[in-house]
N, C-alpha and C positions, 0 to 999 in steps of 0.2 A: 411600648414599654414592656420589658421582660417582667413577667409576674412570678415573683418569688413568694414564699410564705410570709415574708415580712411586709409585703406590699399592702398598703392600706386601701380599702375600698369604701367609698362613700357615695351617697345619692347626689346626683347633679341638682343644683339649686333651681335650674330652669324647668324642672319636671313637676307638674301638678298631679297629685294622685288622689283617688277616691276609692275607698273600700266599699265593695258591693257584696258583702257576705263572704262567700268562699273564693272571691277573686278581687283583684284590684285593677282599676283602669287608670292609665296615666296618659297625660298629654304633654308633649314637649312644647313649651310656651313659645319657643323661637321658631320652630318649623311647623307647628300645628299637627305633627304626627301623633297618632294614638297607639298605645300599647296596652296589652292586658297580661296579667300573670295570675296563676293559681298554683296550688299544691307546693312543690319544692321551690319554685321560682318566687312565690309569694313569701315563703319562709325566709329565703335569702334577702328579699327586699326588707322584711321586718328586721333582720339581723343587722342590716347596714343603715338603720335609722341613725345610729351614731357610727362613725367610722370604725371598721373592724379589719383586722389583717386577714389575708387569705388563709393563713394557718388556723386562726381562730374559727373562721367559717367552716373550714374542712373538719376540724375537731368536733364542732357542735353538730354539724350535719351527719357526719359518719356515725356518731353516737345515736342521734335521734332517729335516723333512718336505718340503723343496723346494716350499714354497708361498709365494705373494707375501705380503709383510708386511701389507698392508691386509686381505686375506682372513683371515689368521692372527689379526690383532688383533681383528677382529669376532668370530670364532669363540671365541677365548680369553675375551674379555670376556663373551660370552653364557654360556659354560660356568661361569666363575667366579661370575657373577651367580646361576646356578642353585645352585651349591654354597653360596653365601652365603645364599640363601633357605632352604636346608635346614640352615643353621647348621653346615656341615661345615668351612668356612673362616672366617677372620677377616681383615678388611681394615683397614689402618691407613695 
C-alpha cells in the first residue's frame, strides 16, 4: 500500500504488548515473534493506540523532537513500513 499522509495507522490486534519502563516488549500471538521498542519507536506506538494518520504522526513527532518535517516524514514512513512488514501495524 502506498503510504500517503492520509493513510491511517493502527496497532494490529494480534500483538500483545507489555510496558517495561522505558521500553515496550511485544509478542505476535500468531507467529510467537518478539519485538521491543524504546525512544521514538515507543512514542509512535503510543500515538497509534487509536488509529492516526501518517500526517498527524509526522506533525506530532516533528514538533516533539524538533526535527524538520521532511526528515521526520521519511523516517516515520520507513519505520511504519518495517512494522507493516512484521504485521505489527495495519494501514488503511
